[in-house]
FIVO-890747 format. One line per 2 residues: number of its first residue (from 1); their letters; for each residue x, z, y of N, C-alpha, C. Coordinates in steps of 0.02 Angstrom, whole numbers. Atoms other than C-alpha are relative to their C-alpha. Example, Ala and Ser with C-alpha at 12.3 -4.5 7.8 and 13.67 -1.06 7.14 Angstrom:
FIVO-890747
1 = AS = 45:0:-59:615:390:-225:45:0:60 ~ -42:-3:-59:684:357:-53:-39:37:55
//
This chain:
FIVO-890747
1 = MF = -3:-69:21:4832:4421:4946:-64:36:20 ~ 60:-40:-12:4674:4530:4931:-59:-40:29
3 = EN = 53:40:-32:4564:4383:4986:-69:18:-27 ~ 66:-15:29:4423:4420:4863:-24:69:19
5 = LS = 18:-69:-19:4427:4607:4900:-23:2:73 ~ 18:1:-71:4422:4574:5087:-70:-28:10
7 = ER = 65:33:-6:4272:4458:5068:-56:45:-26 ~ 50:-44:29:4178:4581:4956:-14:60:45
9 = LE = 9:-58:-44:4208:4727:5074:-39:-19:62 ~ 37:24:-59:4147:4625:5221:-75:-5:-15
11 = RS = 71:6:19:3985:4588:5128:-31:70:-8 ~ 25:-68:9:3968:4773:5086:-20:31:67
13 = FK = 13:-30:-65:3977:4824:5269:-62:-30:34 ~ 59:32:-31:3839:4701:5314:-65:34:-20
15 = IL = 60:-37:21:3717:4812:5220:-22:47:55 ~ 16:-48:-54:3729:4933:5367:-16:-35:66
17 = KG = 11:36:-63:3707:4796:5497:-72:10:23 ~ 66:-10:-28:3561:4834:5610:-28:69:-10
19 = EG = 24:-69:10:3542:5013:5548:16:42:61 ~ -11:-43:-58:3525:5145:5682:49:56:-14
21 = KI = -46:-55:17:3623:5277:5589:18:-4:-75 ~ -21:-3:70:3714:5313:5426:-41:54:-35
23 = TE = 39:-48:39:3600:5395:5299:24:-1:-72 ~ -21:-4:70:3623:5446:5118:-24:-61:-38
25 = IN = 29:58:35:3513:5300:5064:42:-63:14 ~ -35:62:-14:3601:5159:5157:75:4:-15
27 = VA = -71:-6:17:3776:5229:5129:10:-6:-75 ~ -6:5:74:3743:5242:4941:0:-73:-21
29 = ET = 3:71:16:3697:5057:4936:66:-35:19 ~ -62:30:-22:3852:5011:5035:58:18:-46
31 = LK = -56:-23:41:3970:5116:4930:-4:-25:-71 ~ 8:31:67:3899:5048:4769:33:-68:0
33 = DV = -31:66:-6:3953:4877:4828:75:5:11 ~ -71:-10:-11:4121:4942:4888:35:17:-66
35 = RR = -30:-19:64:4155:5022:4717:5:-62:-46 ~ -1:60:42:4109:4859:4630:55:-47:23
37 = AL = -53:43:-27:4227:4763:4746:69:25:-22 ~ -64:-29:20:4370:4883:4705:14:-12:-75
39 = LE = -9:10:72:4341:4870:4518:15:-73:-16 ~ -15:71:10:4339:4680:4528:71:-17:22
41 = AD = -69:9:-22:4506:4694:4618:49:34:-47 ~ -41:-31:52:4570:4784:4462:28:68:22
43 = VN = -19:-68:-19:4580:4955:4545:-20:47:-56 ~ 15:-50:51:4587:5101:4424:-69:31:11
45 = YN = 70:-23:-6:4409:5162:4387:-4:68:35 ~ 2:-67:-29:4444:5345:4429:20:-1:74
47 = VA = -21:6:-70:4534:5296:4589:-56:-27:42 ~ 56:30:-36:4387:5187:4643:-56:51:10
49 = KQ = 54:-50:-3:4263:5327:4604:16:54:51 ~ -20:-52:-47:4361:5460:4699:2:-26:72
51 = FT = -4:31:-66:4389:5340:4843:-68:-4:34 ~ 67:7:-29:4204:5304:4869:-33:68:12
53 = ER = 27:-67:-11:4160:5488:4851:26:30:65 ~ -30:-26:-62:4280:5534:4991:-31:-35:61
55 = IK = 31:36:-56:4205:5397:5102:-70:27:12 ~ 68:-26:-8:4031:5464:5068:0:66:36
57 = EK = -5:-65:-32:4082:5640:5117:15:-7:75 ~ -19:8:-70:4161:5579:5279:-52:-35:42
59 = SL = 47:41:-38:4024:5458:5328:-68:35:12 ~ 65:-33:-9:3868:5565:5300:5:53:55
61 = GQ = 1:-50:-54:3824:5667:5452:40:-21:60 ~ -38:24:-57:3935:5563:5566:-49:-21:55
63 = NV = 41:21:-56:3859:5542:5737:23:-69:23 ~ -18:68:-20:3855:5357:5779:-10:-7:75
65 = LT = 3:8:-72:3897:5329:5961:-40:-62:19 ~ 41:55:-23:3789:5213:6063:38:-66:-3
67 = AV = -40:61:-3:3933:5089:6079:27:-20:-68 ~ -28:14:66:3977:5095:5894:-57:-8:-51
69 = RP = 51:11:52:3868:5020:5757:20:36:-64 ~ -16:-34:64:3855:5108:5588:49:-39:-43
71 = GE = -45:41:39:3941:4962:5503:72:4:25 ~ -67:-5:-30:4088:4974:5624:32:68:-16
73 = LM = -25:-66:16:4104:5160:5594:21:3:-74 ~ -17:1:71:4103:5131:5406:66:-37:-12
75 = VK = -63:37:5:4243:5002:5425:58:46:18 ~ -53:-45:-22:4346:5132:5519:14:53:-54
77 = IV = -9:-51:52:4318:5263:5384:34:-30:-61 ~ -30:33:59:4359:5141:5243:73:-19:14
79 = RD = -69:18:-19:4514:5081:5336:47:60:-6 ~ -41:-60:3:4581:5258:5355:10:24:-72
81 = EL = -6:-22:69:4544:5299:5173:44:-47:-41 ~ -44:48:34:4628:5139:5112:73:16:15
83 = AE = -68:-17:-20:4784:5185:5210:23:63:-36 ~ -16:-64:34:4779:5362:5138:11:-12:-74
85 = LM = -5:15:71:4753:5293:4963:68:-30:-18 ~ -63:33:13:4911:5189:4977:61:38:26
87 = GS = -57:-41:-20:5016:5328:5052:5:17:73 ~ 4:-16:-71:4970:5340:5238:54:-33:42
89 = KA = -54:28:-41:5141:5289:5304:56:-26:-44 ~ -57:29:37:5297:5194:5253:48:54:-22
91 = SD = -49:-48:27:5424:5286:5145:69:-31:4 ~ -69:25:-7:5608:5268:5185:37:2:-66
93 = IN = -43:0:58:5736:5225:5054:57:50:12 ~ -53:-51:-6:5864:5363:5021:68:-33:-9
95 = LS = -66:32:2:6038:5298:5063:56:52:7 ~ -52:-52:-4:6133:5462:5050:52:-12:-55
97 = GH = -53:8:50:6297:5469:4954:53:-49:22 ~ -56:43:-17:6465:5383:4965:32:-28:-64
99 = PA = 53:43:-29:6421:5256:4906:-69:24:-21 ~ 69:-10:22:6232:5265:4900:-12:-44:-61
101 = II = 12:38:62:6176:5211:4726:-75:-10:-10 ~ 71:16:11:6010:5122:4697:-6:-30:-70
103 = LM = 10:22:69:5953:5101:4517:-66:-37:-5 ~ 60:41:7:5830:4960:4482:-24:2:-73
105 = SG = 28:-4:67:5714:4981:4332:-65:-41:-4 ~ 62:37:9:5565:4889:4257:2:-43:-63
107 = LQ = 4:44:59:5506:4772:4120:33:-67:14 ~ -27:68:-6:5583:4602:4086:-54:-45:29
109 = GS = 47:46:-31:5501:4470:4194:-35:28:62 ~ 32:-31:-59:5449:4591:4332:32:-23:65
111 = GK = -34:23:-61:5575:4516:4453:56:46:23 ~ -52:-48:-18:5709:4653:4449:62:-33:30
113 = TT = -63:31:-22:5859:4537:4467:-8:-32:69 ~ 14:30:-66:5784:4437:4611:-9:53:53
115 = MS = 13:-53:-47:5725:4597:4693:65:37:18 ~ -64:-32:-16:5901:4671:4680:36:-40:54
117 = GK = -31:43:-51:5966:4521:4778:-35:6:67 ~ 38:-5:-62:5826:4533:4906:14:67:36
119 = LA = -13:-65:-29:5857:4719:4931:70:2:30 ~ -68:3:-27:6044:4689:4954:1:-38:66
121 = HL = 4:40:-61:6004:4555:5083:-32:40:57 ~ 35:-39:-51:5882:4669:5176:44:56:27
123 = LK = -43:-55:-22:6004:4817:5180:59:-26:41 ~ -57:29:-36:6144:4703:5238:-20:-23:70
125 = TK = 20:29:-64:6046:4617:5378:-36:49:46 ~ 40:-46:-43:5931:4757:5439:32:68:8
127 = NN = -29:-67:-3:6029:4916:5399:75:0:10 ~ -73:7:-9:6205:4849:5425:40:34:-56
129 = RK = -35:-28:58:6253:4910:5251:46:-52:-31 ~ -46:45:37:6391:4837:5143:-11:10:-75
131 = PL = 19:-12:70:6310:4824:4971:44:-37:-50 ~ -29:34:57:6384:4779:4803:-51:1:-55
133 = LV = 48:6:55:6275:4717:4660:36:9:-66 ~ -29:-11:66:6309:4773:4482:-47:-29:-53
135 = AA = 39:32:53:6249:4667:4335:7:42:-64 ~ -3:-45:59:6210:4797:4200:-49:-21:-54
137 = DV = 43:26:54:6091:4689:4096:46:-37:-48 ~ -49:29:48:6204:4657:3945:-34:-43:-53
139 = YR = 36:37:52:6068:4572:3841:-18:-71:21 ~ 20:66:-24:6028:4423:3951:57:-30:43
141 = PA = -53:31:-40:6180:4320:4005:-27:-36:61 ~ 30:36:-57:6061:4222:4117:-12:47:59
143 = AI = 12:-49:-53:6025:4382:4215:65:11:39 ~ -65:-10:-33:6211:4405:4252:15:-60:44
145 = EQ = -13:61:-39:6228:4224:4308:-48:-4:60 ~ 49:2:-54:6068:4237:4412:22:47:57
147 = LR = -22:-48:-51:6134:4392:4502:62:-25:36 ~ -61:27:-31:6302:4309:4531:-17:-54:51
149 = VL = 21:54:-45:6217:4156:4609:-34:29:62 ~ 35:-31:-57:6105:4266:4718:50:34:46
151 = GE = -51:-33:-40:6256:4368:4775:39:-50:43 ~ -35:53:-37:6346:4209:4825:-43:-27:56
153 = QI = 48:27:-49:6191:4149:4917:-6:45:61 ~ 10:-47:-56:6176:4307:5024:65:30:25
155 = GV = -64:-25:-22:6361:4343:5041:13:72:-20 ~ -10:-68:26:6362:4502:4935:38:-4:-66
157 = PV = -38:3:63:6493:4533:4798:-39:28:-59 ~ 34:-21:62:6434:4556:4618:53:22:-51
159 = YF = -45:-24:54:6522:4662:4486:-33:-13:-67 ~ 26:11:67:6499:4607:4305:58:-1:-49
161 = DL = -50:0:52:6592:4616:4140:-31:-34:-62 ~ 29:38:54:6551:4481:4013:23:24:-69
163 = ES = -27:-23:64:6656:4566:3878:-33:64:-25 ~ 27:-65:18:6571:4736:3882:-75:-3:-17
165 = KD = 71:-7:18:6404:4780:3799:-25:70:13 ~ 18:-69:-15:6399:4957:3869:-23:4:73
167 = PV = 25:1:-69:6285:4961:4024:20:61:40 ~ -20:-61:-35:6332:5141:4066:71:-8:27
169 = SI = -70:11:-20:6517:5097:4071:5:-52:55 ~ 0:52:-52:6483:4939:4172:-23:29:67
171 = AR = 27:-30:-61:6380:5037:4298:51:45:33 ~ -51:-46:-28:6516:5169:4318:57:-39:32
173 = RG = -55:40:-27:6652:5039:4342:-22:-38:63 ~ 26:33:-60:6540:4949:4467:2:46:60
175 = VA = -3:-49:-54:6528:5107:4572:72:10:23 ~ -71:-7:-16:6718:5128:4562:25:-60:40
177 = EA = -19:61:-36:6738:4946:4618:-25:1:72 ~ 29:-4:-68:6623:4976:4767:42:47:43
179 = MS = -41:-47:-38:6727:5126:4820:67:-30:18 ~ -65:30:-15:6889:5029:4807:-5:-55:53
181 = QG = 11:53:-49:6814:4889:4914:-27:27:66 ~ 28:-29:-60:6745:5010:5044:-73:-17:9
183 = RD = 71:15:-2:6566:4965:5000:-40:65:3 ~ 37:-63:-8:6437:5095:5053:-65:3:-40
185 = TV = 62:1:39:6292:5042:4939:11:-38:-65 ~ -3:33:65:6281:4999:4754:-71:-9:-26
187 = IV = 66:14:29:6127:4914:4681:11:-22:-72 ~ -12:12:71:6124:4919:4491:-62:-33:-31
189 = DT = 53:37:34:6018:4787:4403:4:15:-75 ~ -1:-20:71:5971:4851:4229:-42:-47:-43
191 = AG = 37:42:47:5898:4771:4074:-73:22:-5 ~ 70:-16:12:5712:4762:4040:-20:-26:-69
193 = RL = 26:25:63:5607:4726:3887:-69:-30:13 ~ 67:29:-8:5445:4632:3859:-53:54:-3
195 = AI = 45:-58:3:5364:4801:3824:44:63:-2 ~ -37:-63:0:5414:4983:3838:20:18:-71
197 = DE = -22:-24:66:5520:5041:3691:50:57:9 ~ -41:-60:-3:5622:5195:3651:72:-17:18
199 = EM = -69:19:-14:5790:5105:3655:11:-13:74 ~ -6:16:-70:5760:5040:3830:-2:63:43
201 = MQ = 8:-61:-39:5703:5209:3896:62:45:-6 ~ -61:-40:9:5855:5297:3821:57:-29:41
203 = EI = -55:33:-36:5971:5168:3899:-5:12:75 ~ 8:-7:-72:5899:5176:4075:8:74:20
205 = TA = -9:-71:-14:5893:5367:4065:74:19:-1 ~ -72:-14:4:6078:5370:4013:36:-25:62
207 = IK = -31:27:-61:6125:5260:4162:-16:46:59 ~ 18:-45:-56:6029:5373:4281:38:65:-4
209 = TA = -37:-63:8:6111:5529:4209:73:-8:20 ~ -70:12:-15:6284:5452:4225:13:-12:74
211 = LK = -11:20:-70:6263:5384:4402:-27:50:51 ~ 35:-44:-47:6149:5515:4480:-16:-38:65
213 = PS = 14:43:-58:6079:5381:4598:-40:37:54 ~ 38:-29:-55:6012:5426:4769:-71:-27:0
215 = ET = 66:32:1:5865:5310:4737:-9:-38:-65 ~ 18:38:60:5782:5248:4577:-66:-35:14
217 = LF = 60:40:-17:5658:5107:4604:-28:-33:-63 ~ 34:33:55:5530:5041:4481:-31:-65:26
219 = VV = 24:66:-22:5498:4854:4501:-56:-23:-46 ~ 57:19:40:5328:4793:4444:-34:-61:28
221 = DS = 36:62:-18:5236:4626:4447:-72:18:17 ~ 68:-19:-21:5077:4655:4548:-54:-43:-31
223 = MT = 50:44:30:4991:4509:4460:-23:26:-68 ~ 21:-29:64:4980:4615:4301:-55:53:9
225 = GQ = 57:-43:-13:4848:4725:4384:8:70:-29 ~ -1:-68:27:4806:4886:4291:56:11:-50
227 = DA = -57:-6:44:4942:4851:4163:61:24:39 ~ -55:-22:-43:5065:4874:4307:-3:75:12
229 = VN = 9:-72:-14:4993:5046:4344:16:41:-63 ~ -13:-36:63:4997:5100:4161:75:1:-17
231 = TA = -72:4:13:5178:5040:4142:37:47:47 ~ -31:-44:-49:5227:5132:4302:-7:73:-21
233 = KE = 13:-69:21:5149:5291:4234:47:20:-57 ~ -44:-15:57:5248:5282:4070:73:4:21
235 = FN = -69:-2:-24:5412:5242:4159:13:65:39 ~ -10:-59:-42:5387:5385:4281:5:64:-41
237 = ER = -3:-59:43:5357:5511:4142:69:9:-31 ~ -66:-4:29:5527:5469:4069:56:-1:52
239 = LD = -54:13:-47:5627:5417:4221:-6:39:65 ~ 12:-34:-63:5548:5510:4367:30:-39:58
241 = FD = -28:42:-53:5583:5366:4486:-23:23:69 ~ 14:-22:-69:5577:5384:4676:-50:-44:36
243 = GV = 46:44:-35:5475:5234:4726:-12:-64:-39 ~ 22:61:34:5391:5071:4676:15:-61:45
245 = VL = -6:65:-34:5431:4891:4723:-49:-48:-33 ~ 50:47:26:5285:4771:4702:22:-71:14
247 = TK = -19:71:-10:5329:4588:4674:-63:-44:-4 ~ 51:53:4:5222:4431:4691:-66:19:35
249 = LD = 61:-15:-37:5100:4502:4818:-26:-61:38 ~ 22:61:-32:5093:4327:4890:-37:-45:-48
251 = GD = 31:42:52:5024:4259:4726:-74:12:-6 ~ 72:-6:13:4850:4252:4654:-13:69:-32
253 = TR = 7:-68:25:4837:4440:4639:-62:34:30 ~ 60:-35:-24:4683:4550:4654:18:65:37
255 = GG = -22:-57:-40:4785:4693:4727:-12:68:-28 ~ 16:-65:29:4729:4830:4609:60:46:-7
257 = AA = -60:-41:9:4907:4887:4576:20:34:65 ~ -19:-29:-65:4944:4913:4761:-46:57:20
259 = LS = 49:-51:-19:4785:5015:4782:-1:59:-47 ~ 6:-53:51:4803:5119:4623:63:40:-13
261 = IR = -63:-32:23:4987:5158:4593:13:67:33 ~ -16:-63:-35:5008:5292:4727:-41:58:-28
263 = SV = 43:-54:25:4859:5392:4662:16:19:-72 ~ -11:-12:71:4900:5373:4477:69:30:-13
265 = VD = -69:-21:13:5089:5398:4484:25:52:50 ~ -21:-45:-54:5103:5498:4646:71:-15:23
267 = KP = -64:22:-28:5255:5396:4699:-15:-56:49 ~ 16:50:-52:5261:5287:4855:21:-71:-18
269 = IK = -21:70:2:5265:5098:4861:48:-8:59 ~ -50:3:-54:5425:5068:4961:11:-71:26
271 = FV = -11:70:-21:5443:4878:4963:-50:-46:-36 ~ 42:52:31:5337:4724:4928:33:-67:8
273 = GT = -26:68:-2:5397:4550:4883:-56:-47:18 ~ 54:44:-25:5299:4415:4975:19:-74:-4
275 = GE = -20:70:7:5385:4254:4921:64:-6:-40 ~ -58:13:41:5530:4174:4832:66:5:38
277 = KM = -61:0:-40:5655:4171:4975:31:69:3 ~ -35:-64:-4:5786:4307:4995:-25:44:57
279 = EA = 26:-39:-57:5706:4358:5161:-69:28:-14 ~ 70:-18:14:5536:4383:5077:-6:68:-34
281 = LD = 7:-69:23:5547:4572:5055:-17:42:61 ~ 23:-40:-56:5452:4690:5169:-4:74:-19
283 = VF = 15:-72:8:5447:4878:5190:-76:6:-4 ~ 72:-6:9:5274:4931:5132:-29:50:50
285 = HP = 35:-42:-49:5163:4999:5271:-73:5:-21 ~ 69:-7:23:4999:5068:5200:-52:-14:54
287 = DR = 49:10:-53:4910:5067:5368:-7:-74:18 ~ 3:71:-16:4955:4886:5402:-34:-39:-57
289 = MA = 32:33:57:4903:4835:5226:-75:11:2 ~ 72:-15:-6:4735:4921:5253:-32:-46:51
291 = DR = 25:46:-52:4712:4819:5412:-9:-70:-27 ~ 3:68:27:4749:4658:5318:-56:-7:-51
293 = IL = 54:2:49:4630:4700:5177:-68:-7:34 ~ 64:2:-36:4491:4723:5305:-3:-56:52
295 = GM = 2:60:-43:4534:4560:5395:20:12:71 ~ -19:-17:-69:4610:4644:5548:69:-28:19
297 = GD = -66:28:-14:4777:4554:5533:55:52:-1 ~ -58:-45:0:4950:4629:5550:51:-27:49
299 = II = -43:28:-53:5028:4580:5716:69:33:1 ~ -64:-36:-3:5163:4715:5706:50:-29:-50
301 = SL = -44:28:51:5234:4646:5543:21:-72:18 ~ -15:68:-20:5224:4469:5611:55:-1:53
303 = VE = -51:-5:-52:5325:4519:5765:67:22:-30 ~ -62:-24:32:5451:4613:5656:34:-57:-37
305 = RA = -30:56:36:5477:4459:5548:33:-48:48 ~ -28:46:-50:5505:4353:5703:65:30:28
307 = QQ = -60:-33:-27:5630:4481:5770:58:-3:-49 ~ -53:4:50:5727:4477:5606:37:-66:5
309 = QF = -31:66:-5:5759:4292:5635:25:-15:70 ~ -16:11:-71:5789:4314:5822:74:11:12
311 = DE = -70:-3:-18:5966:4278:5881:4:-4:75 ~ 1:-3:-73:5990:4333:6061:46:-52:32
313 = RE = -46:50:-28:6141:4222:6092:-27:-70:-7 ~ 30:65:11:6053:4073:6015:-58:-12:48
315 = AR = 57:6:-46:5899:4109:6122:24:-17:70 ~ -28:14:-67:6006:4111:6281:26:-73:4
317 = RL = -26:68:2:6091:3949:6228:-57:-51:5 ~ 57:46:0:5923:3867:6195:-34:-1:69
319 = EE = 31:-5:-66:5854:3929:6361:39:-42:51 ~ -42:40:-45:6001:3850:6453:-9:-74:-12
321 = RI = 8:71:16:5978:3685:6361:-68:-25:25 ~ 67:20:-24:5792:3682:6403:2:-8:76
323 = AK = -3:3:-73:5830:3719:6586:36:-62:24 ~ -38:60:-18:5953:3574:6589:-30:-64:-29
325 = NQ = 34:56:31:5830:3461:6499:42:-32:-56 ~ -45:23:54:5951:3449:6351:-28:16:-70
327 = FD = 30:-17:65:5832:3509:6213:-5:-63:-43 ~ -2:60:42:5859:3388:6068:-26:15:-70
329 = FN = 26:-8:68:5813:3362:5885:40:50:-41 ~ -38:-52:35:5954:3476:5827:-30:69:15
331 = DF = 32:-63:-20:5873:3618:5925:-69:6:-33 ~ 67:2:30:5701:3567:5860:5:19:-74
333 = LG = -10:-14:71:5766:3572:5681:17:74:-10 ~ -18:-71:4:5841:3745:5712:-61:45:5
335 = QI = 61:-39:-8:5671:3811:5769:-43:-3:-64 ~ 37:8:63:5589:3742:5610:30:46:-53
337 = QQ = -33:-42:50:5719:3831:5503:-15:74:10 ~ 16:-70:-15:5684:3996:5592:-70:18:-24
339 = IK = 69:-11:22:5497:3980:5557:-3:5:-76 ~ 1:0:73:5529:3940:5374:30:64:-29
341 = RM = -31:-62:25:5641:4093:5354:-45:60:8 ~ 46:-56:-10:5499:4204:5413:-45:12:-61
343 = GN = 39:-11:61:5409:4177:5247:-54:-52:-11 ~ 55:42:19:5256:4099:5168:-45:-14:60
345 = LK = 38:19:-60:5159:4002:5302:-70:28:2 ~ 68:-26:3:4986:4055:5243:0:76:10
347 = DL = -7:-72:-8:5044:4236:5233:12:17:73 ~ -12:-11:-71:5109:4225:5412:-64:-9:40
349 = AS = 61:14:-37:4947:4149:5474:-52:55:-10 ~ 49:-52:14:4844:4286:5389:15:64:37
351 = MI = -16:-59:-39:4935:4416:5494:-31:-1:69 ~ 32:5:-65:4846:4352:5649:-73:20:-8
353 = PG = 69:-23:8:4679:4445:5671:-50:-57:3 ~ 53:50:1:4531:4337:5623:19:-65:-34
355 = IG = -22:63:29:4637:4197:5551:-5:1:-77 ~ 1:-5:73:4645:4261:5371:-63:-27:-31
357 = KA = 65:22:27:4460:4233:5340:-10:-75:12 ~ 11:70:-18:4461:4064:5428:39:-48:-45
359 = IK = -43:45:38:4601:3994:5319:0:15:-75 ~ -3:-21:70:4558:4074:5152:-9:-58:-49
361 = DV = 10:57:44:4502:3907:5078:43:-60:20 ~ -42:54:-25:4632:3804:5171:68:2:-36
363 = EI = -65:4:32:4786:3746:5078:54:-11:53 ~ -56:6:-47:4941:3777:5184:63:-7:-41
365 = DD = -57:15:42:5088:3695:5099:64:26:34 ~ -63:-23:-26:5256:3782:5121:48:-58:14
367 = NA = -40:59:-14:5327:3605:5123:-29:-41:57 ~ 33:34:-56:5226:3565:5279:51:-34:46
369 = FK = -51:28:-44:5389:3530:5373:43:-52:-35 ~ -44:43:41:5462:3422:5234:9:-69:31
371 = NI = -4:67:-28:5420:3253:5312:36:0:68 ~ -32:-5:-66:5474:3310:5486:76:6:-9
373 = EA = -71:-9:12:5642:3369:5419:31:-65:-26 ~ -26:62:28:5664:3208:5320:12:-52:55
375 = II = -7:48:-56:5636:3104:5478:60:18:43 ~ -56:-21:-43:5759:3208:5580:67:-11:-35
377 = YS = -63:9:38:5891:3204:5442:18:-74:-7 ~ -13:72:5:5873:3013:5437:26:-29:65
379 = MT = -27:22:-64:5926:3002:5619:76:7:1 ~ -72:-8:-10:6107:2976:5669:11:59:47
381 = PE = -15:-56:-47:6194:3120:5763:-16:-18:72 ~ 13:21:-69:6179:3018:5923:-75:-3:13
383 = ER = 72:3:-9:5992:2989:5896:-31:69:6 ~ 26:-69:-6:5963:3175:5872:14:29:69
385 = RR = -18:-26:-66:6055:3213:6033:-37:-36:56 ~ 32:40:-53:5973:3071:6132:-60:-39:-30
387 = PS = 59:33:29:5798:3033:6063:-24:-61:39 ~ 23:55:-43:5769:2914:6209:28:-68:-22
389 = II = -30:64:22:5882:2782:6126:-34:-28:-62 ~ 33:22:62:5768:2770:5973:-51:-54:16
391 = DG = 44:57:-13:5694:2596:5992:-37:-20:-64 ~ 39:23:58:5582:2497:5873:42:-11:-62
393 = RR = -43:15:57:5725:2441:5762:24:66:-33 ~ -23:-64:25:5792:2618:5746:-57:38:-35
395 = RK = 58:-35:29:5618:2686:5710:-14:-27:-71 ~ 11:31:66:5599:2564:5565:53:26:-50
397 = RI = -54:-25:43:5769:2617:5494:-11:73:-19 ~ 12:-72:12:5726:2803:5511:-58:9:-49
399 = AD = 58:-5:45:5557:2778:5426:20:-18:-71 ~ -23:21:67:5638:2685:5280:44:53:-32
401 = GS = -47:-50:25:5773:2818:5263:-33:65:-19 ~ 34:-64:12:5650:2963:5263:-58:-6:-48
403 = GT = 56:9:46:5521:2887:5147:-67:7:34 ~ 63:-4:-37:5389:2890:5284:-17:-70:27
405 = NV = 14:64:-31:5318:2753:5395:11:5:76 ~ -15:2:-72:5343:2700:5575:-51:41:40
407 = QE = 51:-38:-36:5178:2779:5629:17:75:0 ~ -18:-71:3:5238:2949:5570:60:15:44
409 = VN = -58:-9:-44:5404:2927:5659:-22:0:72 ~ 26:3:-69:5311:2877:5818:-35:64:19
411 = KL = 38:-61:-13:5199:3028:5803:47:59:13 ~ -47:-55:-9:5346:3147:5784:36:-6:67
413 = LT = -35:11:-64:5436:3070:5934:-46:19:58 ~ 48:-17:-52:5278:3088:6039:-8:75:6
415 = QF = 9:-73:0:5253:3269:5987:63:36:24 ~ -62:-30:-24:5437:3307:6018:3:-4:76
417 = AQ = -1:9:-73:5423:3237:6194:-47:49:34 ~ 48:-46:-29:5268:3341:6228:23:73:-6
419 = TS = -28:-67:9:5351:3497:6157:54:14:52 ~ -53:-6:-50:5501:3468:6270:-29:12:69
421 = KA = 32:-8:-66:5386:3451:6421:-30:70:7 ~ 31:-66:-2:5293:3611:6375:54:54:10
423 = MK = -54:-48:-8:5458:3706:6359:28:-1:71 ~ -23:7:-68:5517:3638:6525:-48:32:49
425 = ML = 52:-29:-42:5352:3691:6602:6:76:1 ~ -6:-73:5:5373:3869:6536:62:25:38
427 = QG = -60:-19:-38:5548:3874:6609:-14:0:74 ~ 19:4:-71:5476:3819:6777:-41:59:22
429 = MK = 42:-58:-16:5345:3957:6772:43:62:4 ~ -45:-58:0:5483:4082:6732:39:4:65
431 = GG = -38:2:-62:5576:4024:6887:-44:3:62 ~ 45:-7:-57:5422:4046:6996:-35:-64:19
433 = KM = 33:64:-15:5367:3864:6994:-62:-9:-44 ~ 60:15:40:5202:3797:6932:-4:-75:-10
435 = PK = 1:73:11:5236:3622:6865:-67:-22:-29 ~ 62:29:27:5097:3506:6813:-2:8:-76
437 = MP = 8:-9:72:5029:3542:6639:6:-67:-36 ~ -5:63:38:5079:3409:6511:-63:-10:-41
439 = RM = 58:14:42:4944:3323:6411:15:25:-71 ~ -11:-30:65:4925:3419:6248:-9:-51:-55
441 = PK = 7:47:56:4948:3326:6082:-66:12:-36 ~ 62:-6:38:4795:3291:5976:11:40:-62
443 = MG = -6:-40:61:4761:3411:5835:-12:-44:-61 ~ 13:34:63:4760:3358:5653:56:-47:-18
445 = GK = -52:47:22:4855:3221:5566:41:29:-56 ~ -39:-19:59:4981:3229:5427:43:62:13
447 = FG = -44:-57:-14:5094:3354:5515:-39:61:20 ~ 43:-57:-15:4948:3465:5566:14:32:67
449 = F = -12:-29:-66:5006:3491:5747:-62:-6:43
//
């Protein structure tokens, strides 16, 4: 996400490297490069022009402190302006009403149905809400089935009516169903088209008039760049939505939509989709996104994602098992699942300051744990509980069953043993002891440890 823009901005700031102060001459050269970088990222031309003009006004005449280089000061100014451009701070979703009604809108293929499921999952797990999903897309039977499957996957009921072709009526009955079930939130998935047309706009407007939703969200594919901004503008003129949801920000996107929509439409980006999993939906924080664009990482979001997967009772149970030297492959597998639920591995790594640039050309496969899981799943329950019983014959059987080889099984067993020692060591330090440091495993190899 934003890799090319980040790289171009970094090159722009180098123009000021070694300069004693910011002048109109050197700042003009820097901003020319910044504007070009924004345009290449598919940022709206007027937005890019106004953005660089504001930076110029703020940077000229700035006194550069002895401890701060001109380039560093420019980074600070650009960072603050980027955050301002995207909305300064996160915008909350409006959940007023009994039940609260959220209307999802957008073109076909933007990811509305998937996003409806992700939003239901987020509200259920983070806000302790009891959502109900309503399938109001009467033109695509696949959309109804998709929503039903997603609802089953996340444990959220779905209201649908295969006999009716009236989306307004379906939406109303869905709200009534939610009230009868004691559900406090209704998320209505509506139909989209391949392009904006009058029939679609009349239909979505009629649903909004009938439901009077507390929140109307416009879902847009960020990979469509400026087309996403233009579509958002047309939808907003007819629908007056409350916020934007950007999908596919983890893909090969130049980011122009994220940087332009707030200025063009004057509506906040509320959520961003960062992967295919149901957990891959984040509240949009403009300041954190600005940090990531400038290669500063996003530790806060990384910690928040970890906390979402954190189970205090499970952590205590694991701590007790480590203290008793009972940590086994079942526990190891559970830790892998927690990491996977946090999201795209490369996206997670890019949240660590300085790492994003280092790994920009490195392929990090989301299936990096696939072989490890295959090996563990090929073990018997007893072997998972007692890895020490895995002898040469068992290793050969596990390798054959997992589609790997004995060397890979040996490597995993060695790394598991070293991980167990490291955990035991940390427990000892926690108890005031300082045990001997275990020998660390070698870096590299197929598993990348």
